[in-house]
C-alpha positions as semicolon CSV with decimal commas, in nm:
position;residue;x (nm);y (nm);z (nm)
1;M;12,303;-0,568;15,379
2;F;12,596;-0,329;15,330
3;Q;12,470;-0,244;14,982
4;D;12,123;-0,172;15,120
5;M;12,267;0,055;15,386
6;T;12,482;0,236;15,127
7;K;12,182;0,280;14,897
8;H;11,968;0,408;15,183
9;M;12,243;0,654;15,283
10;T;12,282;0,774;14,923
11;D;11,905;0,814;14,885
12;S;11,878;1,005;15,211
13;M;12,156;1,245;15,104
14;E;11,993;1,323;14,769
15;P;11,770;1,607;14,900
16;F;12,074;1,766;15,066
17;K;12,264;1,752;14,735
18;D;11,965;1,908;14,559
19;F;11,949;2,179;14,826
20;V;12,319;2,261;14,773
21;N;12,265;2,272;14,396
22;I;11,973;2,513;14,436
23;Q;12,182;2,741;14,656
24;T;12,475;2,723;14,415
25;R;12,257;2,823;14,118
26;M;12,106;3,108;14,322
27;L;12,449;3,239;14,421
28;E;12,572;3,214;14,064
29;D;12,270;3,413;13,944
30;L;12,315;3,676;14,215
31;T;12,685;3,709;14,138
32;R;12,618;3,745;13,766
33;H;12,351;4,010;13,831
34;Q;12,583;4,204;14,061
35;M;12,865;4,193;13,809
36;D;12,632;4,316;13,533
37;C;12,503;4,593;13,760
38;T;12,854;4,702;13,856
39;K;12,960;4,704;13,491
40;A;12,656;4,913;13,392
41;C;12,721;5,161;13,675
42;L;13,087;5,196;13,577
43;E;12,997;5,247;13,211
44;A;12,739;5,511;13,305
45;T;12,997;5,688;13,522
46;M;13,256;5,685;13,245
47;Q;13,000;5,813;12,995
48;Q;12,894;6,088;13,234
49;T;13,257;6,187;13,289
50;K;13,310;6,220;12,913
51;Q;12,996;6,429;12,879
52;L;13,100;6,661;13,163
53;Q;13,356;6,818;12,932
54;Q;13,079;6,927;12,696
55;C;12,885;7,117;12,962
56;K;12,891;7,490;12,899
57;T;12,639;7,613;13,156
58;P;12,515;7,511;13,499
59;V;12,188;7,409;13,334
60;D;12,376;7,164;13,111
61;L;12,545;7,022;13,418
62;M;12,214;6,983;13,603
63;E;12,056;6,805;13,306
64;L;12,355;6,575;13,275
65;Q;12,344;6,492;13,646
66;Q;11,969;6,424;13,631
67;A;12,011;6,192;13,331
68;Y;12,297;6,015;13,511
69;A;12,090;5,970;13,827
70;K;11,795;5,833;13,626
71;E;12,022;5,587;13,445
72;L;12,169;5,464;13,773
73;E;11,824;5,432;13,926
74;K;11,705;5,228;13,628
75;T;12,010;5,003;13,651
76;L;11,971;4,949;14,025
77;R;11,597;4,879;13,997
78;S;11,662;4,623;13,725
79;A;11,932;4,455;13,935
80;N;11,698;4,449;14,234
81;E;11,422;4,284;14,030
82;Q;11,661;4,021;13,897
83;N;11,799;3,952;14,246
84;M;11,452;3,920;14,395
85;K;11,351;3,679;14,118
86;A;11,661;3,465;14,179
87;L;11,585;3,456;14,553
88;S;11,218;3,380;14,495
89;D;11,295;3,102;14,248
90;A;11,542;2,947;14,494
91;R;11,291;2,972;14,780
92;E;11,022;2,803;14,572
93;A;11,260;2,525;14,468
94;M;11,369;2,469;14,830
95;E;11,008;2,462;14,950
96;K;10,920;2,208;14,681
97;L;11,224;2,000;14,774
98;A;11,140;2,012;15,144
99;K;10,777;1,921;15,082
100;G;10,878;1,633;14,855
101;S;11,127;1,505;15,111
102;L;10,874;1,532;15,391
103;D;10,607;1,357;15,185
104;K;10,854;1,080;15,099
105;A;10,955;1,040;15,463
106;T;10,593;1,022;15,580
107;G;10,484;0,796;15,296
108;K;10,252;1,048;15,126
109;K;10,233;1,062;14,750
Protein backbone atom coordinates (compact mmCIF):
# COMPACT_ATOMS: atom_id res chain seq x y z
CA MET A 1 0.00 0.00 0.00
CA PHE A 2 2.80 2.42 0.89
CA GLN A 3 4.58 1.56 -2.36
CA ASP A 4 1.40 2.22 -4.33
CA MET A 5 0.94 5.57 -2.64
CA THR A 6 4.59 6.50 -3.30
CA LYS A 7 4.27 5.47 -6.95
CA HIS A 8 1.05 7.45 -7.33
CA MET A 9 2.70 10.50 -5.74
CA THR A 10 5.75 10.18 -8.00
CA ASP A 11 3.54 9.79 -11.08
CA SER A 12 1.42 12.79 -10.14
CA MET A 13 4.55 14.96 -9.70
CA GLU A 14 5.97 14.03 -13.11
CA PRO A 15 4.09 16.77 -15.05
CA PHE A 16 5.29 19.35 -12.54
CA LYS A 17 8.89 18.19 -13.03
CA ASP A 18 8.42 18.40 -16.80
CA PHE A 19 6.97 21.90 -16.43
CA VAL A 20 10.01 23.01 -14.40
CA ASN A 21 12.33 21.48 -17.01
CA ILE A 22 10.55 23.35 -19.81
CA GLN A 23 10.86 26.63 -17.93
CA THR A 24 14.52 25.96 -17.15
CA ARG A 25 15.34 25.31 -20.82
CA MET A 26 13.44 28.45 -21.83
CA LEU A 27 15.32 30.58 -19.31
CA GLU A 28 18.63 29.10 -20.39
CA ASP A 29 17.82 29.93 -24.03
CA LEU A 30 16.74 33.46 -23.17
CA THR A 31 19.86 34.04 -21.09
CA ARG A 32 22.11 32.74 -23.86
CA HIS A 33 20.36 34.96 -26.42
CA GLN A 34 20.70 38.01 -24.19
CA MET A 35 24.37 37.34 -23.58
CA ASP A 36 24.98 36.95 -27.33
CA CYS A 37 23.05 40.16 -28.02
CA THR A 38 24.98 42.09 -25.37
CA LYS A 39 28.28 40.79 -26.73
CA ALA A 40 27.33 41.79 -30.30
CA CYS A 41 26.27 45.27 -29.16
CA LEU A 42 29.51 45.78 -27.24
CA GLU A 43 31.58 44.60 -30.20
CA ALA A 44 29.69 46.95 -32.53
CA THR A 45 30.27 49.83 -30.12
CA MET A 46 33.98 49.10 -29.85
CA GLN A 47 34.26 48.82 -33.63
CA GLN A 48 32.39 52.09 -34.08
CA THR A 49 34.67 53.79 -31.54
CA LYS A 50 37.75 52.64 -33.47
CA GLN A 51 36.28 53.89 -36.73
CA LEU A 52 35.43 57.29 -35.24
CA GLN A 53 39.12 58.17 -35.35
CA GLN A 54 39.13 57.75 -39.13
CA CYS A 55 36.30 60.23 -39.72
CA LYS A 56 37.53 63.34 -41.50
CA THR A 57 34.24 65.08 -42.29
CA PRO A 58 30.78 65.36 -40.80
CA VAL A 59 29.52 63.25 -43.70
CA ASP A 60 31.89 60.45 -42.69
CA LEU A 61 30.58 60.68 -39.15
CA MET A 62 26.95 60.55 -40.31
CA GLU A 63 27.62 57.49 -42.46
CA LEU A 64 29.42 55.78 -39.61
CA GLN A 65 26.55 56.52 -37.21
CA GLN A 66 23.98 55.25 -39.72
CA ALA A 67 25.92 52.01 -40.25
CA TYR A 68 26.25 51.61 -36.47
CA ALA A 69 22.51 52.15 -35.95
CA LYS A 70 21.66 49.64 -38.69
CA GLU A 71 23.99 47.05 -37.16
CA LEU A 72 22.43 47.51 -33.72
CA GLU A 73 18.93 47.29 -35.19
CA LYS A 74 19.83 44.06 -36.98
CA THR A 75 21.29 42.61 -33.78
CA LEU A 76 18.27 43.58 -31.69
CA ARG A 77 15.80 42.25 -34.26
CA SER A 78 17.65 38.94 -34.36
CA ALA A 79 17.67 38.72 -30.56
CA ASN A 80 13.95 39.50 -30.49
CA GLU A 81 13.19 36.75 -33.00
CA GLN A 82 15.24 34.23 -31.03
CA ASN A 83 13.57 35.24 -27.76
CA MET A 84 10.09 35.00 -29.26
CA LYS A 85 10.89 31.55 -30.65
CA ALA A 86 12.13 30.37 -27.24
CA LEU A 87 8.96 31.69 -25.58
CA SER A 88 6.72 30.18 -28.26
CA ASP A 89 8.44 26.79 -28.05
CA ALA A 90 8.07 26.80 -24.26
CA ARG A 91 4.40 27.78 -24.49
CA GLU A 92 3.70 24.98 -26.97
CA ALA A 93 5.50 22.44 -24.78
CA MET A 94 3.57 23.59 -21.69
CA GLU A 95 0.26 23.43 -23.56
CA LYS A 96 1.06 19.92 -24.76
CA LEU A 97 2.05 18.91 -21.23
CA ALA A 98 -1.11 20.39 -19.73
CA LYS A 99 -3.32 18.73 -22.33
CA GLY A 100 -1.60 15.38 -21.81
CA SER A 101 -1.97 15.67 -18.04
CA LEU A 102 -5.62 16.65 -18.35
CA ASP A 103 -6.32 13.81 -20.77
CA LYS A 104 -4.58 11.36 -18.42
CA ALA A 105 -6.55 12.65 -15.44
CA THR A 106 -9.87 12.38 -17.28
CA GLY A 107 -9.05 9.02 -18.82
CA LYS A 108 -8.93 10.22 -22.45
CA LYS A 109 -6.37 8.78 -24.82
